[in-house]
N, C-alpha and C positions, 0 to 999 in steps of 0.2 A: 480336677486337674491340676497337673503338679506343677512346681516351678520352670521342671523343663517342658511343660506343655503335654508332658504325655498324660496318661489315666490308665488306675484311678490312682486321683491324691495319695501322696503319703500321708495325709492326713486328716482323713474324710470328717473326722469330726470337731473342725474347729469352730469353734464359738462364731457364731455369725454375728452376735454384735460386734464384733470389733472392724469388721467388713462396713457391716451394713452403716456404721457410723459415718464412714467418707462419704457417703451418700446424702448427709443433711445438706448439701447445696447441689440444687438441681440442675448443674453443669451444663447438660445437652439442652434443655432446656432454654438456658439462659442465651445458649449461643444459636439456637433460632432465627432470631430476628438476625444475626451478623450472615449467617449463610444467606439468609432474605436478601438482606444489601447486596451481598457479594454478589448474589444471581440478578439481582436489580440491573446492578453496575455492569456486568459481565454482558448482562442481555443489551443494554444501551451502548455499550462500547461495540457490541458487532453489529449492532443496526447502525450507528454512526459511520460517517463519510472515513476513508481512510486514503491517505497520499499511500502510505506503503502498503500495496493490497497484500490481501492475506492467501496464501494457498488453500486448493479447495481441501485437501486433508485438513489442515490445519486449523480452516472455519469448522470442517465439519467436528472434528474433535471436540472445539469449543463450545460447538452448539452442544452436541450433547453434554458437556459436562453443564453449562446455564440449565438444562432439564434435569441433572443429578440434583445440582445445587437446590431447584424448587422442590424437587421431590424429599431432598433431606431435609429441608428447612419445616414442611408439613410433619414429615414422621416424627422430629422431634416435638413438634410442638403441643406434648402431652406429659402428665408426667411419671406415664410407666412405658418408653418409648417399646414398640412389636418388633422381635428378631425374625425377620422372614430368612429359612433355610429353604434353600432351594436345590432340590436333584434334579441333577445335569447327568446325561450318560446316552450312550450308545442304543442302536436297538437291538434286545435281546438281555440288555446285560441284568435286567431284575428290576427297573425302577421301583414301576408301579407296585409289583410283589412286595419289595422293602416298604412301601408305605403302607400299605395293606397289612401287613406284620405289626409296623410301627404301631399301627390307629389298632389293631385288636383284630382286624377282620372286617370291621365296622363299612369300610369304603367298599372292601368285594362285595359286602351283601347291599350294598345301594346300587351294585350294577356296574362300577366301574371301571370292573378289571377286564383286562384287554390285552391281546400278545404285543401292541401297539399306540403307543402314546398318541391320541392327535388331540385332545382337547386338556390343556390346564386341570388339575385340581388342586385345590387350596382346601388345606386342613387347620382348622385355626377354633381355639376357645369358646366358648361360649360366650365368654363374658366380653368380647369385641365384636361392637357394633360393625355390621357391615360398610356403613360409611366412612368407619376408619380406616380401613384398607386400603391400599393405595389402588387411585381408578385403573391401572394395570391388572389388576388380581381381580377387582372387584366382578369383569365379564369372565371370571372365570369359574367352572363348577364349583359350587363353594359346601364344605362339609365340616359340620358343629361338632368339636369333643367337648367332655367334660372334666377333662384332665389337669389337677392342680399341675402338674411341673409343666405344661405346656402353656399356663395362663398368658405368656409373653409370648411366645413364638408362635409360627404360622411355615407350617410345611408346605412346599407347593411340588407337585411333580410338574416335570414339564416335558413338550414332545421333544423326541429323538432327535438328537444333534445331527444326525447323519442320514436321516430322512430324506426320501426320494424327493417328495413332496415339499416344495418352497415354501410353501404357506406355513408346514407346520415349524420348519426352521426361523421361518420370521417371526413367528407367536415365541419361539425360544429369544430369539436377538430382543424382542420388545418385551419382556420379562427379566433379563438379566438386569437389567439397571436398577430392579429392583432388590434383588439377593443381597444379605447383609452375609452371609455365610453360603456357598456353595457347597455340597454335597456331592463330591466327584463318586459317581458311580460306576464300575468297571468289574467285569469279570474277566476267567482265564483269557478268553477271546480278544478280549475289546477295553483293557486297562489303558492301552497307551497307544490309540489308533493314532492317526495322522490328524485327523479332521476336528477331534477330541481335544489331542493336548496341543493342536496351535491355536485352540479357542481360550482352553484354559493358560496358556503362556498370556495370552493378549489379556486376557480378565485376573490374575494372577492380583497384578499390583493394586487393584482397585477391589477386590473382593478377598475376603479371609475364605480358607479351602481347609475343610475336610473330607477326605478320601475313604470309600467302602469299596473293599474288593469282595464283589457278592458269589453267588454260586461258589462259596468254599469248598465246597462237596468236591468238586471238579478241580482244585487248585491245586492236588498232592505232586502233581508231577512238574517236570521243570521245563520253564519255558527254553526258548530255542538260544537264550544267553548261556543256558548253564547253570543258572539261578532260578528258585521258585518264585513264583510271581508277585510274591509280596517284595519278596528282597528286591526283587529287577523292578520293582516299582520305588520302591524306597532308594533305592540307589540313585535313578532319575530324579526323585525329587530332591534327595542331598544337590544333586548336579546343578539344579534350578534355585539352590539356595535353602530349602526346607532343613532345617538341622533336626529338628524333632517332629514331622508331621505326625498328624493324628491320622492313621490307618485302622479302622476297623475290617476284620475282615467278618464275614455274614456268609447264614443260610438259612436266608427269607424265607424259600418255601417251605423249610422245613416250620418255621415259627407258623407259619398262614394255616398248615394243614393240621398242627398238633397245639395250639391255643387255647383252654380250656375255654366255653361259649362265654361266660361270663370274667375271664380273666382279662387282664390289660399286659402287655409286656412290661416286665421289670416288675410290678407290684408284686407284692407279697402270697398273693393268689393265686399268682398264675402258675402253671405247672405242664410241663408236658410230658409225654408217653416217649421213651427211649431217649436216648443220648446224642446229639449235635456232633458234628465231626469233629475231632481235636484240632483246637486252636480257633473256634469259634467264638465271635465276640460279640453274635447282636445286645445280651443282655449289657454289654459294656456300652454299646452305642445307645440304646436306649436309657441308659441312668446319665450318661455325658448330656444328651438333651436334655433329660430331666431336671438332673439336680447340678450337674458341671456347670450350667449356663445359667449363671444365677445371674440378680439383678446387676450386679457389678462386672460378671463377663458380658452381661448384654450390654451394658454401658460403654465398657471400654473396646468392646467390638463396633460399636457404631460408633465412636468416637475414632476407632482405627480407621474405618471405613471412610470417616468424612476428610479425617487427617489423608488418607491414600489419595482421596478425590482431589482435596486442596493440593496435594505433592505434585498429581499431574496436570491439576488445574495451573500450578507455578511454571512447570515444565511447558506447558501450552502457550502462556503469555510471554514467556523466554523466547520460546522460539516464534513468536508473534511482535515480538518485539524490535524496531525499526533499528537499523545500525546507523553507528556514527558516522555522518559525512561529510562534516566538515575538512577533513583536510582534503577528500576527493575532491570535494567541490571546488576549494581553491585552484587546487593542479586543474582542473576541468577548464575552471574560468580563463585559466592562463593562456592553456592554448586553444579555448575558442577566441580568446583577442586575435592571438596572429590569424588564426582563420577566417576571422571576418573582417581585419585590416586588409589582407588579401583580395577577400571579398568584395570589400570596398573600393579596394585600387580598380578591380577591375571591372566593375558595375560602372565606375564614374569613367572610365575610357568606353565603354560600351556608350553611355551616354553623350560624352563627347561624342563620338562618333558620329553620332545623328546629329548636331550640331555643324559639324564638317564643313559638309553643303552648302552652309548660309552663313561663310564667313562675311561675306561682302553686306550685308543685313547685319550681323553684328558689330561691326564694325561703323557700319552708316547710323545705325544707336548710338554707340557710345560716340562716336564726332558728333552726332546732336546734341549729347548733352553736352559735353564740352565746348561745343559754339555756344553754348546758353550763358558760358561766363563771359565772353568779348562782348565789348560793347564798340557803340562808332563804325566806322567803316572797317575795322577789323572782323567784327562780328559779320557785316554784312559781306566782305569779301570772304569768311569761311563758309557762309550761307551759299553764297553762288559757288564755289568752290567745291564743296558735298554735294552741292546738286549735280555738277558737272561727272562729278566722279562717279559717282555711286546713281548713274540713271539705270533706269532698267531695275532698282531693287525693289519689286514688288513683290513680297515674302509669299501670298496667298499663294500664286498662282503657280511657286515653285515648289509648295508641299507637296509632296505625291500623295501624305497620308490625309489631307484636309479635303474636304469635299470641292469640285469644282463646279463654277456655276458654266449657265451656256451662253452671261454676255461675257466680255472685259471688265473685269473691276479692278479700279485704282490704288495705288496702297496708300492707306489713310496717312494723314499726316502723321499721327500719333500713333505708331507702333504697340501694339497689346504686347510686351513679354513675356505676362502672364500666359495667355493664351498661347502664344508660339512654344514657351517651354515645356507647358504642358502638355502640346501636340508633339512634342520630339521625344518627350518621356514617354507619351501612351505608344507609340511607334518600337522604342526601345525597349518596352517591358514585351509588347505584342513578339517581338520575335528571338527574344535573348532573356531579357530578365526574370520572366514568370517562369523557365524553364530552369534558371539557375537557383532561383529561392526555394522550388519544390526540393530540389538537391541537395540545397546547403542544411535543409535539416537533418538528411542523411548522413550527412560527411559529419554532423557536429555528434551524431549519435555512434558514430562510431571512435570519432575520438574519444569522445567521454567515455566508452568502454576500453578503450586502451589505457586511459588513465584510472581506470577500476571505479567508476562512477557507475552504477547499477542501469543501464540503460530504458530495463521497462516506467524508470520514474521519470524519465526525461523526455519519454516516447509521447505522450501527450501533450505537455508543456509546449517542445518543441514544433510540432506538427501543428498547434493551436497558433505557435508565431508566425509557423510559414504562411498559414493562411489570413494574414492581416492584410489589410490594404495597401501594399506593397504599394502599388503605382501612383496611389496619392501620395503617400509617405516619399517618392522619390521627384514625383512632380513638384511636390511642394520645396523640395532641399533644391530640386534645380531651381526653382523661381528664386528663392530665398538667396540663393550662393550668388546667382548671377547679375541680382538687384544687391548684392552684398559688394561684387566686384566691381558694378556701376558705380556704387559709393564713392566706392576705394579711389578709383581715376577720377571720378568726376570733383572727389572731396578728399583729396590725400592729408596724409598727415606727416609733421616730423618736417624734415630734410625736403622733400620730395612738395611738399604743401608751400613752404618758402618758395620754390623755384616755381611752382605752377603760379603762386602770386606776383611774382617780379613778373614771369613773362604775359601774365593777363594785363598788368598794372605796364608794361612795355608797351604791348600790342595795342591796348589802349590808347594811348597818346602819343607814341613816337609816329605813326604816319598822319598823325592830325600836325603836331611839328611838324615834319618833314614836309610837309604838303603848305603848310604857313610859312615855315622857313623859305622856301622853294618862291613862294609867291612874293614876300617880304624882298628877297635878293633882285627880283626879275622887276619890282616895284621902284626899289634905290637905282637899277641899272638904267629904268626907263625916266623916272625923275630927275635922277641928282646927276646923273653919266650924259644921260641924251643919247643915251642907244636908240635904235630904233628896232621894233620886233615885229615879225611876223605873227599871223597866228596859230601858225607851228610851235611857238615859243607856250602860247598858251596850255600846252599840252606837258609841258612840263613839270609843272607840281603834280599833277596826276600820278607821270610816271614815277617823280620820284615817289611817292606816297605806295605807289604800286609794286615800286621797287624793293621801300622798306617792310611792308605785309612780305613780300613774297620771299626777303630774309626773316624776317622774325618767323614766315611758319616752316622755313626750311631747320632754326632753330628748333620749333614747338616738335617735329618731328624727329630730331636726333634727342632730345631731352626729357620728351614727354611725348611717345611714341605712341601709338593707335593702332597696330598691327594685331593682325588676330592671334597670331602667333607669341606676342608679349599679355595678350588677355589671357589665350589660351593656358597658358603655364598657371598662372594665378588661379583662374579658376579651377582648375584640375586639381593645385592642390587644395583649395578650400572644399572643393567637394566631395575629395575624396574623406577630409576628414570629418564634412558633416555627415556623408552615408557611413561611415565610421561608425560616428555616435547614435545614431538612428541604429543600426543593426546590433551595436552593444546593448544600447538599451531594450533592445527588445528580446536577447538571445543572452548576453553575459549573466543577469541575476536570474537564469531558472536553475540553474544548479545552486546558487546561495539558497534561495525559495526554498526548495527543496531542501535542503538541509536542515532549513530552520524548520520546516514542516516536519522534519523526522524528529527531531529534538521535542519538540512540541508534543509528540506523541509519546516519544521515551518516557516523556513528564508521567504523561497518564497512565501508561504501562507501568511504571515504576510506584506508584503509587497504589494502584491496584495491587500490585506484588506486595507492597507495605502491609496494605489488608489484610492478604492472603497469608502474610507470614503470623501475623498477628493472633489470627483465628487459630491458624496451625497452631504457636505456642499454646495456647487453651486447653486445644485438644489431646497435645501431647500429656499433659497432666493426668487424664483420664484415661489413656493409655497406658500408663504406667502405673497406675492404680491396681492393675490386674492380671495375672499371667496368661497371656493369650499367643505368646511367641508363637508357639507349634501351629497357628494357622495359617501362618504367613512365611514365607521365604523372604530373604535380604533380596 
C-alpha cells in the first residue's frame, strides 16, 4: 500500500527490517492494561449514582464503549495481535462467493456456500488457537487455513445486513464491534443502498473500511447518475471524507469457477483458464490482504481502531459532562428568596387567622403572665380584675377542631400554650397550608426554569422538601414565636424594660403608701385635732388605695398595652421571619447543592477525559508509523 493509501505500493521491495525495527517495543501490548483500566473506570462510573442524569442514548453509547474497551484490552494482550476483517453487504452481492474465492474454494467444499448468509463463517489461520478468538467469533462456523499470509488475519463472512430476518441483522450488529476492518461488499445493484450506507456512516469513525465492488462483469454500464458504478461510489466516498479509499473491483465467481484445485489465489502456482473482465482486481485484493497488511499496518490499524474508540469515548463523556450551574444557582436562589418571603408572609397570615377567634384567651394569657410581676395589693387587684374581665375564657370548649367531652370542663389554671398553638397549626395545615406546600414546589421549579436552571435536576429535591413534615415545623414555629413574644412582653429590653420596671415598682408601693398615708391623716385628725369620725371614714384608706391602683392600671394600659392588635403586630412580624427562615433552610440551599454536585461530577469526568487523552496520545504514535489513511475518512 502506497503512502497515499493506494495499491500496489510504489516500492513493493522495501527492506522489511527498516519497518520491523520500529516494533521492538510492544506498544499495543503495553497499552492493553491502560485500556483495561479505562474500561473498569468507565464501568464503575456508569454503575455509580449520578446527580446529572444520563440520557438513554448517551448511556447506551457509553455502555457499548465499555464493552469495546474490554474487548480491545483482551485483543491486545498478546505478542501478535489479530486483525479481524469482516465482510459486510446486502443480500446477493456475493460476500460468500468472495470468501470462497479468497479461500481457494475450501469453504465451498465444506458446504458453506448458499444464496443467503444466515450464519457467520470465520476463516482463520491454523496457528491461532480457537480460544484466542473473540467470544463473539467462537460461536460461529470456524474454518481453518494454513496460508502464511493470513497468519494474523481473520476473515469473517456476516449475515446480510438487509435480511428480512431480524435475527440475522442482530447477529451482524453483535459481530461488528469485533471488526478491525470492514470490507464493504457491493454490486451494480447494491453498492449504495440506504440501509447499508446508513450502517457504514454509523460505523466509519469506529472502524477501518475498504470497499469491494463485486460482480464487476455486470458493472460496465453507467449508473443512473451518468457515472460508472465505481466512479459513482468513489464520488460518494470522497464526499464523506475518504480522499484515497481502497476500492477493489472483483469478479469473485470467475475465480471460484476457474482457480486450479491445489492453487490459492495470488500464489505463484495459481492460474485460471480464460481472462477476467478488464479492470478486475481480485488478485490485487489478495495481495493486499496477504502482503499489504504487514505487522506494522496491523498494529497501526489496531491503534487507529482504539484511537477512534477513544475519540468517540471522549465525545461521549463530554456529552455526559454536567454543565456549570453556579451562576444559574445563584440567580435561582435569589428568585426563590423572593417567592419564599411572600410564601412566609401568606402562611403567617393563615396561621394568625386561626388565632383570631381566640384573641380574648391570648390577651388573658399575656395578662396573667404580666400580672405575676406585680406584688402586694396591686397583684391582688390585677388578679381579680383579669378574672372578671376574662370571665368565660375557657379555651377548650371554644376550639372547634379539638375533641368535645360530654361533661363540661373548666379551663385549667395553667394554660397549655404549646397545645393551643399546635391545635391551631394543625387546623391551618388541613385547611390551607398543605395544599400551598404542594403548589410551592411547582412554583419554584417554574421559576428555576425561567432562570435557566435545568428543572429535572431540581424536581426530586424540591419534591422531597415539599414532603417534609411541615405541619410539625409550622407548629413548632408558632409555639416558639408565641413564647418569644410572650417573653418579650413580660421581660422587655431597653427603654421599655426601664418603663415597665418603674411602673411595677410604683404599682407595688404607691397603693400601700396611699393606704398608709390616708390612714395616718385620719389618725392625726382623730387624735391630734379631736375630730369625730364615723364608720364610713374607715373606707377612705382602701378607697384611696383603690383609686391609686385604678390610676396605675390606666397608666399601665396606656404605656404597656396588652391588646391583641398590639400583640398581633409583633407576633406576625416575628412569625413571618421565622417561617421565612424555615422555608429558605429547606429550599434555598437546593440549587447550590445541585450545582456543587455538578462540579464534583465534572471533576470525575474531567479526570477520566484526561486519562483518555493520555492513552490517545500513545496510540497516535503507532498510527503515524504506517500509511493506512486510505482506510479512514476524515
